[in-house]
N, CA, C and O atoms as a GROMACS GRO file, in nm:
protein
  368
    1MET      N    1   1.564  -3.767  -0.295
    1MET     CA    2   1.452  -3.853  -0.325
    1MET      C    3   1.323  -3.787  -0.274
    1MET      O    4   1.318  -3.740  -0.161
    2SER      N    5   1.221  -3.785  -0.358
    2SER     CA    6   1.092  -3.727  -0.321
    2SER      C    7   1.010  -3.826  -0.242
    2SER      O    8   1.008  -3.946  -0.270
    3MET      N    9   0.942  -3.774  -0.145
    3MET     CA   10   0.852  -3.857  -0.066
    3MET      C   11   0.713  -3.796  -0.078
    3MET      O   12   0.697  -3.682  -0.122
    4THR      N   13   0.614  -3.873  -0.039
    4THR     CA   14   0.479  -3.819  -0.043
    4THR      C   15   0.458  -3.724   0.074
    4THR      O   16   0.522  -3.735   0.179
    5MET      N   17   0.370  -3.631   0.054
    5MET     CA   18   0.342  -3.530   0.154
    5MET      C   19   0.261  -3.591   0.269
    5MET      O   20   0.172  -3.673   0.246
    6LYS      N   21   0.292  -3.551   0.391
    6LYS     CA   22   0.217  -3.599   0.507
    6LYS      C   23   0.076  -3.541   0.505
    6LYS      O   24   0.050  -3.438   0.442
    7SER      N   25  -0.014  -3.608   0.573
    7SER     CA   26  -0.156  -3.574   0.568
    7SER      C   27  -0.184  -3.431   0.616
    7SER      O   28  -0.258  -3.358   0.551
    8LYS      N   29  -0.126  -3.390   0.727
    8LYS     CA   30  -0.151  -3.255   0.779
    8LYS      C   31  -0.096  -3.149   0.685
    8LYS      O   32  -0.160  -3.048   0.660
    9LYS      N   33   0.023  -3.173   0.632
    9LYS     CA   34   0.084  -3.078   0.539
    9LYS      C   35   0.002  -3.072   0.410
    9LYS      O   36  -0.016  -2.965   0.354
   10HIS      N   37  -0.047  -3.187   0.364
   10HIS     CA   38  -0.126  -3.190   0.242
   10HIS      C   39  -0.258  -3.114   0.261
   10HIS      O   40  -0.299  -3.040   0.172
   11SER      N   41  -0.322  -3.133   0.373
   11SER     CA   42  -0.447  -3.060   0.401
   11SER      C   43  -0.422  -2.910   0.408
   11SER      O   44  -0.499  -2.832   0.351
   12PHE      N   45  -0.316  -2.870   0.476
   12PHE     CA   46  -0.280  -2.728   0.484
   12PHE      C   47  -0.249  -2.673   0.346
   12PHE      O   48  -0.289  -2.561   0.313
   13PHE      N   49  -0.180  -2.750   0.266
   13PHE     CA   50  -0.143  -2.712   0.130
   13PHE      C   51  -0.267  -2.686   0.045
   13PHE      O   52  -0.274  -2.585  -0.024
   14ILE      N   53  -0.364  -2.778   0.049
   14ILE     CA   54  -0.486  -2.763  -0.031
   14ILE      C   55  -0.569  -2.645   0.020
   14ILE      O   56  -0.617  -2.564  -0.060
   15LEU      N   57  -0.585  -2.634   0.151
   15LEU     CA   58  -0.663  -2.522   0.207
   15LEU      C   59  -0.598  -2.388   0.178
   15LEU      O   60  -0.668  -2.290   0.152
   16MET      N   61  -0.467  -2.382   0.183
   16MET     CA   62  -0.398  -2.256   0.156
   16MET      C   63  -0.413  -2.216   0.009
   16MET      O   64  -0.431  -2.098  -0.020
   17ASN      N   65  -0.407  -2.312  -0.083
   17ASN     CA   66  -0.426  -2.279  -0.224
   17ASN      C   67  -0.570  -2.235  -0.251
   17ASN      O   68  -0.592  -2.143  -0.330
   18ALA      N   69  -0.666  -2.298  -0.187
   18ALA     CA   70  -0.805  -2.254  -0.201
   18ALA      C   71  -0.823  -2.114  -0.143
   18ALA      O   72  -0.895  -2.032  -0.200
   19SER      N   73  -0.758  -2.087  -0.031
   19SER     CA   74  -0.764  -1.954   0.030
   19SER      C   75  -0.699  -1.850  -0.060
   19SER      O   76  -0.749  -1.738  -0.071
   20LEU      N   77  -0.589  -1.885  -0.123
   20LEU     CA   78  -0.525  -1.793  -0.216
   20LEU      C   79  -0.615  -1.764  -0.336
   20LEU      O   80  -0.617  -1.652  -0.387
   21GLY      N   81  -0.690  -1.864  -0.380
   21GLY     CA   82  -0.786  -1.843  -0.488
   21GLY      C   83  -0.895  -1.744  -0.448
   21GLY      O   84  -0.930  -1.655  -0.525
   22LEU      N   85  -0.949  -1.760  -0.328
   22LEU     CA   86  -1.050  -1.666  -0.279
   22LEU      C   87  -0.991  -1.527  -0.259
   22LEU      O   88  -1.055  -1.427  -0.291
   23LEU      N   89  -0.870  -1.521  -0.207
   23LEU     CA   90  -0.803  -1.392  -0.189
   23LEU      C   91  -0.783  -1.323  -0.323
   23LEU      O   92  -0.798  -1.201  -0.333
   24THR      N   93  -0.750  -1.399  -0.426
   24THR     CA   94  -0.734  -1.343  -0.560
   24THR      C   95  -0.864  -1.278  -0.605
   24THR      O   96  -0.862  -1.167  -0.659
   25CYS      N   97  -0.976  -1.345  -0.584
   25CYS     CA   98  -1.106  -1.289  -0.623
   25CYS      C   99  -1.136  -1.159  -0.550
   25CYS      O  100  -1.174  -1.060  -0.611
   26PHE      N  101  -1.118  -1.160  -0.418
   26PHE     CA  102  -1.148  -1.041  -0.339
   26PHE      C  103  -1.056  -0.924  -0.373
   26PHE      O  104  -1.101  -0.810  -0.383
   27VAL      N  105  -0.929  -0.951  -0.390
   27VAL     CA  106  -0.834  -0.843  -0.423
   27VAL      C  107  -0.864  -0.787  -0.561
   27VAL      O  108  -0.860  -0.666  -0.581
   28TYR      N  109  -0.893  -0.875  -0.656
   28TYR     CA  110  -0.925  -0.829  -0.791
   28TYR      C  111  -1.050  -0.741  -0.791
   28TYR      O  112  -1.051  -0.634  -0.851
   29LEU      N  113  -1.156  -0.788  -0.724
   29LEU     CA  114  -1.279  -0.708  -0.720
   29LEU      C  115  -1.259  -0.578  -0.643
   29LEU      O  116  -1.313  -0.474  -0.682
   30TYR      N  117  -1.183  -0.583  -0.534
   30TYR     CA  118  -1.158  -0.461  -0.457
   30TYR      C  119  -1.084  -0.358  -0.540
   30TYR      O  120  -1.121  -0.241  -0.541
   31THR      N  121  -0.980  -0.399  -0.610
   31THR     CA  122  -0.904  -0.302  -0.690
   31THR      C  123  -0.987  -0.251  -0.807
   31THR      O  124  -0.972  -0.136  -0.848
   32TRP      N  125  -1.074  -0.336  -0.861
   32TRP     CA  126  -1.160  -0.288  -0.969
   32TRP      C  127  -1.257  -0.183  -0.917
   32TRP      O  128  -1.274  -0.079  -0.980
   33VAL      N  129  -1.321  -0.209  -0.804
   33VAL     CA  130  -1.416  -0.113  -0.747
   33VAL      C  131  -1.344   0.013  -0.700
   33VAL      O  132  -1.395   0.123  -0.722
   34ALA      N  133  -1.230  -0.001  -0.638
   34ALA     CA  134  -1.159   0.114  -0.582
   34ALA      C  135  -1.098   0.204  -0.689
   34ALA      O  136  -1.097   0.326  -0.672
   35PHE      N  137  -1.049   0.147  -0.796
   35PHE     CA  138  -0.973   0.228  -0.893
   35PHE      C  139  -1.040   0.243  -1.028
   35PHE      O  140  -1.015   0.342  -1.097
   36SER      N  141  -1.122   0.149  -1.070
   36SER     CA  142  -1.171   0.150  -1.208
   36SER      C  143  -1.320   0.123  -1.219
   36SER      O  144  -1.366   0.073  -1.322
   37PHE      N  145  -1.396   0.154  -1.118
   37PHE     CA  146  -1.538   0.124  -1.121
   37PHE      C  147  -1.604   0.194  -1.239
   37PHE      O  148  -1.570   0.308  -1.271
   38MET      N  149  -1.698   0.126  -1.303
   38MET     CA  150  -1.770   0.173  -1.421
   38MET      C  151  -1.682   0.174  -1.545
   38MET      O  152  -1.722   0.227  -1.649
   39GLU      N  153  -1.565   0.117  -1.536
   39GLU     CA  154  -1.480   0.097  -1.653
   39GLU      C  155  -1.470  -0.052  -1.677
   39GLU      O  156  -1.531  -0.132  -1.607
   40SER      N  157  -1.394  -0.088  -1.775
   40SER     CA  158  -1.372  -0.230  -1.804
   40SER      C  159  -1.303  -0.300  -1.688
   40SER      O  160  -1.218  -0.240  -1.620
   41MET      N  161  -1.339  -0.426  -1.664
   41MET     CA  162  -1.272  -0.503  -1.559
   41MET      C  163  -1.130  -0.539  -1.599
   41MET      O  164  -1.053  -0.589  -1.518
   42TRP      N  165  -1.095  -0.513  -1.724
   42TRP     CA  166  -0.960  -0.546  -1.773
   42TRP      C  167  -0.872  -0.422  -1.780
   42TRP      O  168  -0.786  -0.412  -1.868
   43SER      N  169  -0.892  -0.327  -1.691
   43SER     CA  170  -0.805  -0.210  -1.686
   43SER      C  171  -0.680  -0.244  -1.605
   43SER      O  172  -0.669  -0.353  -1.549
   44TRP      N  173  -0.586  -0.151  -1.600
   44TRP     CA  174  -0.452  -0.179  -1.545
   44TRP      C  175  -0.450  -0.219  -1.399
   44TRP      O  176  -0.385  -0.317  -1.363
   45GLU      N  177  -0.519  -0.147  -1.314
   45GLU     CA  178  -0.511  -0.175  -1.171
   45GLU      C  179  -0.560  -0.315  -1.135
   45GLU      O  180  -0.489  -0.387  -1.064
   46PRO      N  181  -0.678  -0.357  -1.182
   46PRO     CA  182  -0.720  -0.494  -1.150
   46PRO      C  183  -0.628  -0.600  -1.211
   46PRO      O  184  -0.604  -0.704  -1.149
   47LEU      N  185  -0.577  -0.574  -1.330
   47LEU     CA  186  -0.486  -0.671  -1.391
   47LEU      C  187  -0.355  -0.682  -1.313
   47LEU      O  188  -0.299  -0.791  -1.301
   48LEU      N  189  -0.307  -0.570  -1.261
   48LEU     CA  190  -0.186  -0.576  -1.178
   48LEU      C  191  -0.211  -0.654  -1.049
   48LEU      O  192  -0.123  -0.727  -1.004
   49SER      N  193  -0.329  -0.638  -0.991
   49SER     CA  194  -0.359  -0.717  -0.871
   49SER      C  195  -0.371  -0.865  -0.905
   49SER      O  196  -0.333  -0.950  -0.825
   50LEU      N  197  -0.422  -0.896  -1.023
   50LEU     CA  198  -0.431  -1.035  -1.066
   50LEU      C  199  -0.292  -1.094  -1.087
   50LEU      O  200  -0.266  -1.208  -1.047
   51VAL      N  201  -0.203  -1.019  -1.149
   51VAL     CA  202  -0.065  -1.065  -1.168
   51VAL      C  203   0.004  -1.083  -1.033
   51VAL      O  204   0.076  -1.181  -1.013
   52GLY      N  205  -0.018  -0.991  -0.940
   52GLY     CA  206   0.040  -1.004  -0.806
   52GLY      C  207  -0.011  -1.128  -0.733
   52GLY      O  208   0.066  -1.197  -0.667
   53SER      N  209  -0.140  -1.154  -0.744
   53SER     CA  210  -0.197  -1.273  -0.680
   53SER      C  211  -0.145  -1.402  -0.741
   53SER      O  212  -0.116  -1.498  -0.670
   54LEU      N  213  -0.132  -1.404  -0.873
   54LEU     CA  214  -0.076  -1.522  -0.939
   54LEU      C  215   0.071  -1.543  -0.901
   54LEU      O  216   0.116  -1.657  -0.885
   55THR      N  217   0.144  -1.433  -0.887
   55THR     CA  218   0.284  -1.443  -0.842
   55THR      C  219   0.292  -1.499  -0.701
   55THR      O  220   0.376  -1.583  -0.672
   56LEU      N  221   0.204  -1.452  -0.613
   56LEU     CA  222   0.199  -1.505  -0.477
   56LEU      C  223   0.166  -1.654  -0.478
   56LEU      O  224   0.226  -1.731  -0.402
   57PHE      N  225   0.072  -1.696  -0.561
   57PHE     CA  226   0.037  -1.837  -0.574
   57PHE      C  227   0.158  -1.920  -0.618
   57PHE      O  228   0.185  -2.026  -0.561
   58ILE      N  229   0.229  -1.873  -0.719
   58ILE     CA  230   0.345  -1.947  -0.770
   58ILE      C  231   0.455  -1.954  -0.665
   58ILE      O  232   0.513  -2.060  -0.643
   59LEU      N  233   0.485  -1.841  -0.600
   59LEU     CA  234   0.590  -1.841  -0.498
   59LEU      C  235   0.555  -1.932  -0.381
   59LEU      O  236   0.641  -2.004  -0.331
   60TRP      N  237   0.431  -1.931  -0.337
   60TRP     CA  238   0.387  -2.017  -0.227
   60TRP      C  239   0.407  -2.164  -0.264
   60TRP      O  240   0.456  -2.243  -0.183
   61ASN      N  241   0.367  -2.200  -0.385
   61ASN     CA  242   0.378  -2.340  -0.425
   61ASN      C  243   0.521  -2.382  -0.454
   61ASN      O  244   0.557  -2.498  -0.431
   62VAL      N  245   0.603  -2.293  -0.503
   62VAL     CA  246   0.745  -2.325  -0.519
   62VAL      C  247   0.806  -2.352  -0.382
   62VAL      O  248   0.884  -2.446  -0.365
   63TYR      N  249   0.770  -2.271  -0.283
   63TYR     CA  250   0.820  -2.291  -0.147
   63TYR      C  251   0.770  -2.423  -0.088
   63TYR      O  252   0.847  -2.499  -0.030
   64MET      N  253   0.640  -2.449  -0.102
   64MET     CA  254   0.581  -2.569  -0.042
   64MET      C  255   0.622  -2.698  -0.113
   64MET      O  256   0.633  -2.802  -0.050
   65LEU      N  257   0.643  -2.690  -0.244
   65LEU     CA  258   0.665  -2.811  -0.323
   65LEU      C  259   0.810  -2.831  -0.366
   65LEU      O  260   0.836  -2.909  -0.458
   66ARG      N  261   0.902  -2.763  -0.303
   66ARG     CA  262   1.041  -2.773  -0.347
   66ARG      C  263   1.098  -2.913  -0.331
   66ARG      O  264   1.189  -2.950  -0.406
   67ASN      N  265   1.049  -2.992  -0.238
   67ASN     CA  266   1.098  -3.128  -0.217
   67ASN      C  267   0.994  -3.235  -0.248
   67ASN      O  268   1.010  -3.350  -0.208
   68GLU      N  269   0.888  -3.198  -0.318
   68GLU     CA  270   0.778  -3.292  -0.343
   68GLU      C  271   0.772  -3.328  -0.491
   68GLU      O  272   0.845  -3.274  -0.573
   69ARG      N  273   0.684  -3.420  -0.521
   69ARG     CA  274   0.664  -3.466  -0.658
   69ARG      C  275   0.587  -3.362  -0.739
   69ARG      O  276   0.518  -3.276  -0.683
   70ASN      N  277   0.599  -3.372  -0.871
   70ASN     CA  278   0.531  -3.277  -0.959
   70ASN      C  279   0.380  -3.293  -0.959
   70ASN      O  280   0.309  -3.200  -0.997
   71ARG      N  281   0.329  -3.409  -0.918
   71ARG     CA  282   0.183  -3.429  -0.923
   71ARG      C  283   0.110  -3.333  -0.830
   71ARG      O  284  -0.009  -3.308  -0.850
   72TYR      N  285   0.177  -3.280  -0.731
   72TYR     CA  286   0.112  -3.187  -0.640
   72TYR      C  287   0.083  -3.052  -0.706
   72TYR      O  288  -0.003  -2.977  -0.660
   73TRP      N  289   0.154  -3.020  -0.814
   73TRP     CA  290   0.125  -2.897  -0.885
   73TRP      C  291  -0.016  -2.902  -0.945
   73TRP      O  292  -0.086  -2.801  -0.944
   74ALA      N  293  -0.055  -3.016  -0.995
   74ALA     CA  294  -0.191  -3.029  -1.050
   74ALA      C  295  -0.295  -3.007  -0.940
   74ALA      O  296  -0.397  -2.943  -0.964
   75GLN      N  297  -0.270  -3.060  -0.822
   75GLN     CA  298  -0.362  -3.040  -0.710
   75GLN      C  299  -0.366  -2.894  -0.669
   75GLN      O  300  -0.472  -2.841  -0.634
   76ALA      N  301  -0.251  -2.828  -0.673
   76ALA     CA  302  -0.245  -2.686  -0.637
   76ALA      C  303  -0.327  -2.602  -0.734
   76ALA      O  304  -0.406  -2.518  -0.693
   77VAL      N  305  -0.307  -2.626  -0.863
   77VAL     CA  306  -0.378  -2.549  -0.964
   77VAL      C  307  -0.528  -2.577  -0.957
   77VAL      O  308  -0.609  -2.485  -0.968
   78PHE      N  309  -0.565  -2.704  -0.938
   78PHE     CA  310  -0.707  -2.738  -0.930
   78PHE      C  311  -0.774  -2.673  -0.809
   78PHE      O  312  -0.885  -2.620  -0.822
   79SER      N  313  -0.710  -2.677  -0.694
   79SER     CA  314  -0.773  -2.617  -0.575
   79SER      C  315  -0.780  -2.465  -0.588
   79SER      O  316  -0.877  -2.404  -0.543
   80TYR      N  317  -0.680  -2.404  -0.649
   80TYR     CA  318  -0.677  -2.258  -0.670
   80TYR      C  319  -0.788  -2.217  -0.768
   80TYR      O  320  -0.870  -2.131  -0.736
   81LEU      N  321  -0.790  -2.280  -0.885
   81LEU     CA  322  -0.890  -2.245  -0.986
   81LEU      C  323  -1.030  -2.290  -0.946
   81LEU      O  324  -1.129  -2.226  -0.980
   82GLY      N  325  -1.038  -2.401  -0.872
   82GLY     CA  326  -1.168  -2.448  -0.825
   82GLY      C  327  -1.233  -2.349  -0.729
   82GLY      O  328  -1.353  -2.325  -0.737
   83SER      N  329  -1.154  -2.293  -0.639
   83SER     CA  330  -1.211  -2.195  -0.546
   83SER      C  331  -1.252  -2.067  -0.618
   83SER      O  332  -1.350  -2.003  -0.580
   84ILE      N  333  -1.178  -2.030  -0.722
   84ILE     CA  334  -1.216  -1.913  -0.802
   84ILE      C  335  -1.347  -1.942  -0.876
   84ILE      O  336  -1.435  -1.856  -0.882
   85ALA      N  337  -1.360  -2.061  -0.933
   85ALA     CA  338  -1.482  -2.097  -1.006
   85ALA      C  339  -1.604  -2.101  -0.913
   85ALA      O  340  -1.712  -2.056  -0.951
   86ILE      N  341  -1.587  -2.155  -0.795
   86ILE     CA  342  -1.698  -2.159  -0.698
   86ILE      C  343  -1.736  -2.018  -0.656
   86ILE      O  344  -1.855  -1.987  -0.644
   87PHE      N  345  -1.638  -1.931  -0.634
   87PHE     CA  346  -1.665  -1.792  -0.599
   87PHE      C  347  -1.742  -1.725  -0.712
   87PHE      O  348  -1.841  -1.655  -0.687
   88ALA      N  349  -1.698  -1.744  -0.836
   88ALA     CA  350  -1.765  -1.683  -0.950
   88ALA      C  351  -1.908  -1.736  -0.966
   88ALA      O  352  -1.998  -1.661  -1.003
   89TYR      N  353  -1.927  -1.864  -0.939
   89TYR     CA  354  -2.061  -1.923  -0.949
   89TYR      C  355  -2.156  -1.858  -0.848
   89TYR      O  356  -2.269  -1.823  -0.883
   90PHE      N  357  -2.112  -1.843  -0.724
   90PHE     CA  358  -2.199  -1.785  -0.623
   90PHE      C  359  -2.211  -1.634  -0.637
   90PHE      O  360  -2.302  -1.574  -0.581
   91LEU      N  361  -2.121  -1.573  -0.710
   91LEU     CA  362  -2.128  -1.429  -0.733
   91LEU      C  363  -2.238  -1.396  -0.834
   91LEU      O  364  -2.298  -1.288  -0.829
   92THR      N  365  -2.264  -1.488  -0.925
   92THR     CA  366  -2.364  -1.462  -1.030
   92THR      C  367  -2.502  -1.498  -0.990
   92THR      O  368  -2.595  -1.481  -1.069
   0.00000   0.00000   0.00000
């Protein structure tokens, strides 16, 4: 039987997903600058780092949400993509 997530665990869960979103941005930009600067941002190295970051996000949430309700997946995706959107907004 699924139960609701406790407050401390829920806060940690949201903050960790937001942190993973920011980490995704920094890793993607770092690999683009380090390996493919002055080329397209859609070259292999940055895309591989993006796939790796998304895999880390999925594995983290599978681990955290294995005994929880499915509604927490929406919160995970929103906090992850929200932190990426905020990063992109302040980057421009």
